[in-house]
C-alpha positions as CSV (number, residue, x, y, z in Angstrom):
1,M,-112.2,127.6,71.8
2,D,-112.4,130.5,74.2
3,M,-115.3,132.9,75.0
4,E,-115.8,136.4,76.4
5,I,-118.7,138.8,76.9
6,V,-118.0,142.2,75.4
7,G,-119.8,145.5,76.0
8,E,-122.1,147.0,78.6
9,K,-125.3,145.3,79.9
10,Q,-127.5,147.0,77.4
11,G,-125.3,146.3,74.4
12,R,-123.6,143.0,75.3
13,R,-122.5,140.4,72.9
14,L,-120.9,137.0,73.4
15,V,-117.8,136.4,71.3
16,A,-116.2,132.9,70.9
17,H,-113.1,132.0,69.0
18,L,-113.1,128.8,67.0
19,Q,-109.9,127.2,65.8
20,D,-109.0,124.4,63.5
21,D,-105.9,123.4,61.5
22,S,-106.6,126.2,58.9
23,G,-106.9,129.1,61.3
24,E,-109.3,130.9,63.6
25,I,-112.8,132.5,63.2
26,E,-115.0,134.5,65.5
27,M,-118.5,133.5,66.5
28,V,-120.8,136.2,67.9
29,W,-124.2,136.2,69.6
30,F,-126.3,139.3,70.6
31,Q,-129.3,137.4,72.1
32,G,-129.6,134.4,74.4
33,I,-126.1,135.1,75.7
34,N,-126.5,133.4,79.1
35,W,-128.0,130.2,77.7
36,I,-125.3,129.9,75.0
37,Q,-122.5,130.6,77.4
38,K,-123.7,127.8,79.6
39,A,-124.2,125.4,76.7
40,L,-120.7,125.9,75.2
41,Q,-117.6,124.5,76.7
42,V,-114.1,125.8,76.2
43,G,-111.9,123.2,74.6
44,Q,-114.8,121.1,73.3
45,Q,-115.0,120.2,69.5
46,Y,-118.0,121.5,67.6
47,L,-119.6,121.4,64.2
48,V,-120.5,125.0,63.2
49,F,-122.8,126.2,60.4
50,G,-123.6,129.8,59.5
51,K,-123.3,132.7,57.1
52,L,-119.8,134.0,56.8
53,S,-119.4,137.8,57.2
54,F,-116.5,140.2,58.0
55,F,-116.3,142.8,60.8
56,M,-113.2,145.0,61.3
57,N,-111.5,142.8,58.6
58,K,-112.1,139.7,60.7
59,A,-114.0,136.7,59.5
60,Q,-117.1,136.0,61.7
61,F,-120.2,133.9,62.1
62,S,-123.2,135.8,63.6
63,H,-125.6,133.6,65.5
64,P,-124.3,130.3,64.0
65,E,-125.9,126.9,64.4
66,I,-123.6,124.8,66.5
67,E,-123.5,121.2,67.9
68,A,-121.0,119.1,69.7
69,Y,-118.7,117.0,67.4
70,T,-118.7,113.3,68.4
71,T,-117.9,110.0,66.7
72,Q,-121.7,109.6,66.2
73,T,-122.3,113.0,64.6
74,A,-119.3,112.6,62.4
75,S,-120.5,109.2,61.1
76,G,-124.1,110.6,60.7
77,K,-122.9,113.2,58.1
78,A,-122.7,110.7,55.2
79,F,-126.2,111.7,54.1
80,L,-127.3,115.2,52.9
81,E,-127.9,117.6,55.7
82,P,-131.5,119.0,56.0
83,I,-132.0,122.7,56.8
84,Y,-135.0,123.5,59.0
85,P,-136.4,127.0,59.5
86,S,-136.4,128.4,63.0
87,T,-137.1,131.8,64.7
88,E,-135.2,134.0,67.0
89,K,-137.4,133.1,70.0
90,L,-136.8,129.3,69.3
91,K,-133.1,129.9,68.8
92,I,-132.9,131.6,72.2
93,K,-134.3,128.4,73.7
94,G,-131.8,126.3,71.8
95,L,-134.2,125.2,69.1
96,N,-132.2,126.2,66.1
97,G,-132.4,124.4,62.7
98,R,-129.9,121.7,63.6
99,Y,-131.5,120.9,66.9
100,I,-134.9,120.6,65.2
101,G,-133.2,118.3,62.7
102,K,-131.9,116.2,65.5
103,L,-135.4,115.9,67.0
104,T,-136.8,115.0,63.6
105,Y,-134.2,112.3,63.1
106,N,-135.0,110.8,66.5
107,L,-138.7,110.9,65.7
108,L,-138.2,109.1,62.4
109,Q,-136.4,106.3,64.2
110,L,-139.5,105.7,66.4
111,I,-142.2,105.5,63.7
112,T,-143.1,102.7,61.4
113,E,-145.1,102.3,58.1
114,K,-148.2,102.0,60.3
115,D,-147.7,105.6,61.3
116,I,-147.3,106.8,57.7
117,P,-149.7,104.4,55.8
118,E,-149.7,104.3,52.0
119,N,-152.4,106.4,50.3
120,L,-151.7,105.6,46.6
121,P,-152.9,102.4,44.9
122,K,-150.4,99.8,43.7
123,T,-151.3,100.5,40.0
124,I,-150.0,104.1,40.4
125,L,-147.0,103.1,42.4
126,T,-146.0,100.5,39.8
127,T,-146.8,102.7,36.8
128,Y,-144.5,105.6,37.9
129,K,-142.1,103.5,40.0
130,F,-142.8,105.5,43.1
131,I,-141.2,104.7,46.4
132,S,-143.5,104.1,49.4
133,R,-145.0,107.0,51.3
134,F,-143.1,106.0,54.4
135,D,-139.8,105.9,52.5
136,A,-140.6,109.2,50.9
137,Y,-141.0,110.9,54.3
138,R,-137.7,109.3,55.5
139,H,-135.7,110.3,52.4
140,I,-137.1,113.8,52.1
141,H,-135.6,114.5,55.6
142,F,-132.5,112.3,55.7
143,P,-131.7,110.9,52.2
144,A,-129.0,108.3,51.9
145,S,-128.0,110.0,48.6
146,E,-129.2,112.7,46.2
147,K,-131.0,110.0,44.1
148,H,-133.0,109.0,47.2
149,Y,-133.9,112.6,47.8
150,L,-135.1,113.2,44.2
151,H,-137.3,110.0,44.4
152,A,-138.9,111.3,47.6
153,V,-139.6,114.7,46.1
154,R,-141.1,113.3,42.9
155,R,-143.4,110.9,44.9
156,L,-144.6,113.6,47.3
157,K,-145.2,116.2,44.6
158,F,-147.3,113.7,42.7
159,E,-149.3,113.0,45.9
160,E,-150.0,116.7,46.5
161,L,-151.2,117.2,42.9
162,F,-153.1,113.9,42.7
163,F,-155.2,114.6,45.7
164,A,-155.9,118.2,44.7
165,Q,-157.2,116.9,41.4
166,L,-159.1,114.1,43.0
167,R,-160.9,116.5,45.4
168,L,-161.9,118.7,42.5
169,G,-162.9,115.8,40.3
170,L,-165.1,114.3,43.1
171,I,-167.0,117.6,43.4
172,K,-167.5,117.9,39.6
173,S,-168.5,114.2,39.4
174,T,-171.0,114.5,42.2
175,R,-172.5,117.6,40.7
176,H,-172.8,116.0,37.2
177,R,-174.5,112.9,38.7
178,F,-176.7,114.3,41.5
179,S,-177.2,118.1,41.3
180,K,-180.6,118.8,39.9
181,G,-180.9,121.7,37.5
182,Q,-183.4,123.5,35.4
183,S,-183.9,122.0,31.9
184,F,-184.0,124.3,28.9
185,E,-185.7,122.0,26.4
186,K,-186.4,124.2,23.4
187,V,-184.9,126.9,21.2
188,G,-187.8,129.4,20.8
189,S,-188.7,132.5,18.9
190,L,-186.6,134.9,20.9
191,F,-183.3,133.1,20.2
192,T,-184.2,132.3,16.6
193,T,-185.3,135.8,15.7
194,F,-182.2,137.3,17.3
195,Y,-179.9,134.8,15.6
196,E,-181.4,135.3,12.2
197,N,-182.1,139.0,12.2
198,Y,-180.2,140.9,14.9
199,L,-176.9,139.1,15.2
200,P,-174.3,141.8,14.2
201,F,-171.8,139.4,12.8
202,A,-171.3,135.7,12.0
203,L,-170.3,133.7,15.1
204,T,-166.7,132.4,15.2
205,N,-166.1,128.7,15.4
206,A,-165.1,129.1,19.0
207,Q,-168.4,130.8,19.9
208,K,-170.3,128.1,18.1
209,R,-168.4,125.4,20.0
210,V,-168.9,127.1,23.4
211,L,-172.7,127.6,22.7
212,K,-172.9,123.9,21.9
213,E,-171.2,122.9,25.2
214,I,-173.4,125.2,27.2
215,R,-176.6,124.1,25.5
216,K,-175.7,120.5,26.2
217,D,-175.3,121.4,29.9
218,V,-178.6,123.3,30.3
219,G,-180.5,120.6,28.5
220,S,-179.2,117.7,30.7
221,G,-181.4,118.3,33.8
222,K,-178.2,118.8,35.9
223,Q,-177.1,122.1,37.2
224,M,-174.4,123.8,35.0
225,N,-171.3,125.3,36.6
226,R,-169.1,126.5,33.7
227,L,-166.1,128.8,33.4
228,L,-166.0,130.7,30.1
229,Q,-162.6,132.2,29.5
230,G,-161.6,134.3,26.5
231,D,-159.7,137.4,25.5
232,V,-161.3,140.8,25.3
233,G,-163.2,141.0,22.1
234,S,-163.7,137.3,21.7
235,G,-167.5,137.6,22.0
236,K,-168.3,136.3,25.4
237,T,-171.2,138.7,25.9
238,I,-172.9,137.6,22.7
239,V,-172.7,133.9,23.9
240,A,-174.1,135.0,27.3
241,L,-177.0,136.9,25.6
242,L,-177.9,134.0,23.3
243,M,-178.1,131.7,26.3
244,M,-180.2,134.3,28.3
245,L,-182.6,134.4,25.3
246,I,-182.9,130.5,25.4
247,A,-183.6,130.8,29.1
248,A,-186.4,133.3,28.3
249,D,-187.8,131.0,25.6
250,N,-188.1,128.3,28.2
251,G,-189.8,130.6,30.8
252,F,-186.8,131.3,32.9
253,Q,-185.3,134.6,34.1
254,S,-181.6,135.5,33.8
255,V,-179.2,137.7,35.8
256,L,-175.8,139.2,34.8
257,M,-173.7,140.3,37.7
258,A,-170.7,142.6,37.0
259,P,-168.1,143.9,39.5
260,T,-168.6,147.6,39.0
261,E,-171.4,150.0,38.1
262,I,-169.4,151.1,35.0
263,L,-169.2,147.6,33.6
264,A,-172.8,146.8,34.5
265,Q,-173.9,150.0,32.6
266,Q,-171.7,148.9,29.7
267,H,-173.4,145.5,29.6
268,F,-176.8,147.0,29.9
269,N,-176.2,149.5,27.0
270,S,-174.6,146.9,24.7
271,I,-177.4,144.3,25.3
272,N,-180.1,146.8,24.7
273,D,-178.4,147.9,21.5
274,L,-178.2,144.3,20.4
275,I,-181.8,143.2,21.1
276,K,-183.3,146.4,19.7
277,D,-187.1,145.9,19.5
278,L,-187.2,142.2,20.6
279,P,-190.0,141.7,23.2
280,V,-187.5,141.2,26.1
281,C,-187.7,143.1,29.3
282,V,-184.1,144.1,30.4
283,K,-183.5,146.2,33.5
284,M,-180.5,147.3,35.6
285,L,-180.0,147.4,39.3
286,T,-177.0,148.9,41.1
287,G,-176.2,150.6,44.4
288,S,-176.9,154.0,42.6
289,S,-180.4,153.0,41.4
290,V,-183.0,155.5,42.6
291,V,-185.8,154.3,44.9
292,K,-188.5,154.5,42.2
293,E,-186.4,152.4,39.7
294,R,-185.4,149.9,42.4
295,R,-189.1,149.4,43.3
296,E,-190.0,148.8,39.7
297,V,-187.2,146.3,39.1
298,L,-188.0,144.4,42.3
299,K,-191.7,144.2,41.4
300,L,-191.0,143.1,37.8
301,A,-188.5,140.4,39.0
302,E,-190.9,139.0,41.5
303,K,-193.8,138.9,39.1
304,G,-191.7,137.2,36.4
305,E,-192.2,140.0,33.9
306,L,-188.5,140.9,34.0
307,Q,-186.5,138.5,31.8
308,I,-182.9,139.8,32.1
309,L,-181.6,141.7,35.1
310,I,-178.1,143.3,34.8
311,G,-176.3,144.8,37.8
312,T,-173.7,144.8,40.4
313,H,-173.7,142.8,43.7
314,A,-177.0,144.6,44.3
315,V,-178.7,141.8,42.4
316,I,-177.9,139.3,45.1
317,E,-179.4,141.3,48.0
318,E,-182.2,139.6,49.9
319,K,-184.8,142.1,48.7
320,V,-184.3,140.9,45.1
321,V,-186.7,138.0,44.6
322,F,-187.0,136.2,41.3
323,N,-190.1,134.4,40.1
324,N,-188.1,131.7,38.3
325,L,-184.4,132.4,38.0
326,G,-182.8,129.8,35.7
327,F,-179.5,131.3,34.3
328,A,-176.9,133.4,36.1
329,V,-173.8,135.0,34.5
330,V,-171.0,136.3,36.7
331,D,-168.6,138.6,34.8
332,E,-165.0,138.8,35.9
333,Q,-165.7,136.3,38.7
334,H,-162.5,137.0,40.6
335,K,-163.8,140.4,41.6
336,F,-166.5,138.7,43.8
337,G,-166.0,136.9,47.0
338,V,-167.0,133.2,47.0
339,A,-169.8,133.8,49.6
340,Q,-171.2,136.6,47.3
341,R,-171.4,134.3,44.4
342,A,-173.0,131.6,46.5
343,Q,-176.0,134.0,47.1
344,L,-177.0,133.3,43.5
345,W,-177.7,129.7,44.3
346,K,-180.3,130.7,46.8
347,K,-182.4,132.7,44.3
348,N,-184.4,129.6,43.3
349,T,-185.5,126.3,44.8
350,I,-183.5,124.5,42.1
351,P,-180.3,126.5,41.7
352,P,-179.8,128.4,38.4
353,H,-177.2,127.4,35.8
354,V,-174.1,129.4,36.4
355,L,-171.8,130.8,33.7
356,V,-168.7,132.4,35.1
357,M,-166.9,134.7,32.6
358,T,-163.4,136.1,32.6
359,A,-161.5,138.2,30.1
360,T,-158.2,137.1,31.6
361,P,-156.9,134.1,29.7
362,I,-156.0,131.4,32.2
363,P,-153.1,129.0,31.4
364,R,-154.1,125.4,31.3
365,T,-152.0,124.4,34.3
366,L,-153.7,127.1,36.4
367,A,-157.1,126.2,35.2
368,L,-156.6,122.5,36.0
369,T,-155.6,123.4,39.6
370,A,-157.7,126.4,40.5
371,Y,-160.8,125.7,38.5
372,G,-160.8,122.0,38.1
373,D,-164.1,121.6,39.9
374,L,-165.8,123.6,37.1
375,D,-166.4,122.6,33.5
376,Y,-164.6,125.2,31.4
377,S,-164.8,126.5,27.9
378,V,-162.1,128.5,26.1
379,M,-162.7,131.0,23.3
380,D,-159.3,131.4,21.7
381,E,-160.5,132.8,18.4
382,L,-161.2,136.5,17.7
383,P,-163.7,137.8,15.1
384,P,-162.4,138.1,11.6
385,G,-161.0,141.5,10.5
386,R,-160.0,142.6,13.9
387,Q,-156.7,144.6,13.5
388,P,-153.9,143.8,15.9
389,I,-152.7,146.4,18.4
390,A,-149.3,148.0,17.6
391,T,-147.5,147.8,21.0
392,V,-144.2,149.6,21.5
393,H,-141.9,150.3,24.5
394,R,-140.5,153.7,25.0
395,F,-138.2,155.1,27.8
396,E,-138.9,158.3,29.7
397,N,-136.5,160.4,27.6
398,N,-138.9,159.7,24.6
399,R,-141.8,161.3,26.4
400,P,-141.9,164.5,24.2
401,N,-142.1,162.3,21.1
402,V,-144.9,160.2,22.6
403,M,-146.9,163.3,23.4
404,D,-146.3,164.6,19.9
405,F,-147.7,161.3,18.5
406,I,-150.8,161.8,20.6
407,K,-151.3,165.3,19.2
408,E,-151.0,163.8,15.7
409,E,-153.8,161.3,16.5
410,I,-156.0,164.0,18.1
411,A,-155.5,166.1,14.9
412,K,-157.0,163.2,13.0
413,G,-160.1,163.3,15.3
414,R,-158.9,160.4,17.6
415,Q,-158.7,160.2,21.4
416,A,-156.2,158.8,23.8
417,Y,-155.9,157.1,27.2
418,I,-153.1,157.8,29.6
419,I,-153.0,155.2,32.4
420,Y,-151.2,155.3,35.7
421,P,-150.4,152.3,37.9
422,L,-152.6,151.5,40.9
423,I,-150.9,149.8,43.9
424,E,-153.4,148.8,46.6
425,E,-150.8,149.0,49.4
426,S,-150.1,152.7,48.6
427,S,-153.3,154.4,47.5
428,K,-152.1,157.8,48.8
429,L,-148.9,157.6,46.7
430,D,-150.9,156.4,43.7
431,Y,-153.2,159.5,44.0
432,E,-150.2,161.9,44.3
433,N,-148.6,160.3,41.3
434,L,-151.8,160.5,39.3
435,M,-152.3,164.2,40.1
436,K,-148.7,165.0,39.3
437,G,-149.1,163.1,36.0
438,Y,-152.3,165.0,35.3
439,E,-150.6,168.3,35.7
440,E,-147.8,167.1,33.4
441,V,-150.2,166.0,30.8
442,K,-151.9,169.4,31.0
443,S,-148.5,171.1,30.3
444,F,-148.3,169.1,27.0
445,F,-152.0,169.6,26.2
446,P,-153.0,173.1,27.4
447,E,-156.6,174.2,27.4
448,P,-158.6,175.4,25.5
449,K,-157.0,173.7,22.5
450,Y,-157.2,170.3,24.3
451,W,-159.6,169.0,27.0
452,I,-158.8,166.3,29.5
453,S,-161.0,163.9,31.5
454,M,-159.7,162.3,34.7
455,V,-161.0,159.3,36.6
456,H,-159.7,157.7,39.8
457,G,-161.0,155.7,42.8
458,K,-161.3,158.7,45.2
459,M,-163.9,160.4,42.9
460,K,-167.6,160.2,43.8
461,A,-169.6,157.9,41.4
462,N,-171.5,160.8,39.8
463,Q,-168.4,162.8,39.1
464,K,-166.6,159.7,37.7
465,E,-169.6,159.0,35.4
466,T,-169.7,162.6,34.2
467,N,-166.0,162.6,33.4
468,M,-166.3,159.3,31.5
469,Q,-169.3,160.4,29.6
470,R,-167.5,163.6,28.5
471,F,-164.8,161.3,27.0
472,V,-167.3,158.9,25.4
473,N,-169.2,161.9,23.9
474,K,-165.8,163.3,22.5
475,E,-166.1,166.4,24.6
476,T,-162.6,165.6,25.9
477,Q,-159.7,164.2,23.8
478,I,-157.7,162.6,26.6
479,M,-158.7,160.3,29.5
480,V,-156.2,160.2,32.4
481,S,-157.0,157.2,34.7
482,T,-155.5,154.8,37.2
483,T,-156.7,151.4,35.9
484,V,-158.8,149.9,33.1
485,I,-161.5,148.9,35.5
486,E,-161.8,152.6,36.4
487,V,-162.3,153.4,32.7
488,G,-164.2,150.2,31.7
489,V,-166.0,151.8,28.7
490,N,-165.6,150.9,25.0
491,V,-164.7,154.1,23.1
492,P,-164.1,153.1,19.5
493,N,-162.7,156.6,18.7
494,A,-159.8,156.1,21.1
495,S,-156.8,155.0,19.2
496,V,-153.8,155.5,21.6
497,M,-153.1,154.2,25.1
498,V,-150.0,155.3,27.0
499,I,-149.3,153.1,30.0
500,E,-147.1,155.1,32.5
501,S,-144.6,153.2,34.6
502,A,-145.4,150.1,32.6
503,E,-142.7,148.2,34.4
504,K,-144.9,148.2,37.6
505,F,-147.7,146.2,35.9
506,G,-148.0,142.5,35.5
507,L,-148.4,141.0,32.0
508,S,-152.1,140.2,32.5
509,Q,-152.8,143.7,33.6
510,L,-150.9,145.2,30.7
511,H,-152.8,143.0,28.3
512,Q,-156.2,144.0,29.7
513,L,-155.2,147.6,29.5
514,E,-154.0,147.2,25.9
515,E,-157.2,145.4,24.9
516,E,-159.3,148.4,26.0
517,L,-158.5,149.7,22.5
518,E,-160.0,146.7,20.8
519,E,-162.7,148.5,18.9
520,A,-160.6,151.3,17.6
521,P,-159.8,151.2,13.8
522,K,-156.1,151.6,14.2
523,K,-154.7,151.0,17.7
524,F,-151.4,152.0,19.3
525,C,-150.3,151.0,22.8
526,I,-147.2,152.7,24.2
527,L,-145.5,151.2,27.2
528,L,-143.6,154.1,28.9
529,T,-141.0,153.3,31.5
530,G,-138.0,154.7,33.4
531,S,-134.5,154.3,32.0
532,K,-133.6,151.6,34.5
533,I,-135.9,148.6,34.8
534,S,-135.4,145.1,36.2
535,K,-134.7,142.0,34.2
536,D,-138.2,140.6,34.9
537,A,-139.8,143.9,33.8
538,A,-137.8,144.0,30.6
539,E,-138.9,140.4,29.9
540,R,-142.6,141.3,30.4
541,L,-142.3,144.3,28.1
542,K,-140.6,142.3,25.5
543,I,-143.5,139.8,25.5
544,M,-146.1,142.6,25.2
545,V,-144.3,144.0,22.2
546,A,-144.0,140.6,20.6
547,T,-147.6,139.3,20.8
548,N,-151.2,140.2,21.2
549,D,-152.2,136.6,22.1
550,G,-153.7,136.7,25.6
551,F,-153.1,133.0,26.2
552,K,-149.4,133.2,25.4
553,I,-149.1,136.3,27.6
554,A,-150.9,134.5,30.5
555,E,-148.6,131.5,30.2
556,K,-145.5,133.7,30.4
557,D,-147.0,135.7,33.3
558,L,-147.6,132.5,35.2
559,E,-144.0,131.4,34.4
560,I,-142.5,134.7,35.5
561,R,-144.6,135.6,38.6
562,G,-146.0,132.2,39.7
563,P,-149.6,131.3,40.6
564,G,-149.7,133.5,43.8
565,D,-149.8,136.6,41.7
566,I,-152.6,135.6,39.4
567,E,-155.8,137.4,40.3
568,G,-158.6,135.4,41.9
569,T,-156.8,132.1,42.5
570,K,-156.0,132.9,46.1
571,Q,-159.6,132.2,47.0
572,S,-159.4,128.5,46.1
573,G,-156.8,127.5,48.8
574,L,-155.7,124.8,46.4
575,L,-152.4,126.4,45.3
576,N,-150.8,126.3,48.8
577,F,-148.6,123.3,48.0
578,K,-145.7,122.4,50.2
579,L,-143.6,121.0,47.4
580,A,-145.4,121.1,44.1
581,N,-145.2,124.0,41.7
582,I,-147.8,124.0,38.9
583,V,-145.4,125.7,36.4
584,Q,-142.2,123.8,37.1
585,D,-144.0,120.5,37.7
586,K,-146.4,120.6,34.7
587,V,-145.5,117.0,33.7
588,I,-146.3,115.7,37.1
589,L,-149.5,117.8,37.2
590,D,-150.6,116.2,33.8
591,A,-149.9,112.7,35.1
592,A,-151.8,113.4,38.4
593,K,-154.8,114.7,36.4
594,Q,-154.7,111.7,34.1
595,Q,-154.7,109.2,37.0
596,S,-157.4,111.1,38.8
597,D,-159.7,111.1,35.7
598,I,-159.1,107.3,35.2
599,L,-159.8,106.6,38.8
600,L,-163.1,108.6,38.9
601,D,-164.2,107.1,35.5
602,T,-163.9,103.5,36.9
603,D,-164.8,104.1,40.5
604,P,-166.6,107.5,41.1
605,D,-167.6,106.6,44.7
606,L,-164.3,105.1,45.6
607,I,-165.9,101.9,46.9
608,M,-163.6,99.4,45.2
609,A,-161.3,97.6,47.7
610,E,-158.0,98.9,46.1
611,N,-159.4,102.5,46.5
612,L,-160.5,102.4,50.1
613,M,-157.1,103.8,51.3
614,I,-157.7,106.8,49.0
615,K,-161.2,107.3,50.4
616,N,-160.0,107.0,54.0
617,Y,-157.2,109.5,53.3
618,L,-159.6,112.0,51.8
619,Q,-161.9,111.7,54.8
620,V,-159.0,112.5,57.1
621,Q,-158.3,115.5,55.0
622,K,-162.0,116.5,54.9
623,G,-162.8,120.2,55.2
624,K,-159.7,121.5,53.3
625,T,-161.7,122.7,50.2
626,A,-164.3,124.9,51.7
627,W,-166.6,126.7,49.2
628,S,-165.2,124.7,46.4
629,K,-168.6,123.8,45.1
630,I,-169.4,127.4,44.4
631,S,-168.1,128.7,41.0
């Protein structure tokens, strides 16, 4: 091997020529030149690892990893070679991946089983034929064979998932046993009158099952913390209202917190329409509430004359004092920070029961991992007679036909949504795309024959409300908007939704947008995309066209995009596994959950001798699940 420094001082590079029996290759460094030149010796044998590239038709390694070749290093290559990440700064100091590997190897020779003690009981080790924790750490770094490596990975993945489940299970177990809650002992006249005379349709079996689960919770004397998940249109609001009426029958107040004023207004309107002339005081409180209304609401809440308060995060402000809050509903919980939701707990001496609702169906594997500390109910049944949405995919060159179809629907007296993507990292570009799209829509639907409403995040609240009300009141035939949460209003007369640049949306987003049409008599969702889309985007669109089942869509979304892209789960901190993947390792997750449940059923306080190692390990890990008690 020979070396030379090429170039001027500002653009120098070190070039070395490496030869073996097969030929010669260049190695080049642009940084750390002085250190590398001192470290390498001409004529010495080296082991070299790097990415092969070509420059001026010459094969070359740029910044390769390199170590001296000796009898010891040669004999040490019988096992699989670990690859450790490094940085440019570390590499300049000689700490490349191979040198980190050498340090790790030397460290592992110095430690014993006392340094990496076992943290799983013998029953689990025997049941699943796991290797010891100490052996797992040795073989994950320097396996004697591929079989040894796979055994190490399997053991350590189980360990990650098992302790994640155990932490959540302990929180749930402690809450079930010790957390005091208000007790709703009776079903009174408000619930009975509404159920018998005002209920607009017969409850589905799923709604009846969920009501039974919630009523059992609120009658137990323990505080309820339950997640209610169900597709749009599955009837979650009816379940929440029925429980708020039971709370009122037992002398307790209720609060429903929604993420936006639009959705809070929608809940307020729908609940008032449902209860009609029932003697129930329902008020709304948002950031836009005028001073006079705000004072009245605060006064009624403190006196106990207000039975149901509906609003945004304004309902958790310190000025809002309840006389006897017993039931709290959080709609679309992932839109609120954990600390915000925690404020609800402080609104009564004995914390209210909490029902967290989401319209985004959550796959079982994700629910087990991200929401395992909650009891959760699933409403996977839609009311009878609900017509499926006809979803189709069309490319950009079909735009004129799509617009003609909208004209046909408008001629029948229907209305249409046209939705544009919203990318948080590029709000300026989103706005420009929306305005460009708005002008394009106007060219297809000129005034005064057609009238168009537009809603976007940069609008003032009153302007947004005015534009939406014009659409609701049928004064405009088309609503152009960025996202469904910006629309957020049920308009039964709207029969068509066109989703522009549909390839930019995730499956769950597409489904939520699609379901905005759920009350229309005949519903059409058109996914409009460019002519060239990625393989993943094509797969998402194929799923959307094939099914309306939110749970199937959510499972596929999790499979395609992984848990990191699912809204709301980032708050938990429980998905940051080093090895485990809740999609690919579903079998291991199920086994970990099963063993966690068995353990807590037999020894909820972890006081048995064989479980002390688990308790000690958890105490060492203490503090890793901050806020996890809050729903």
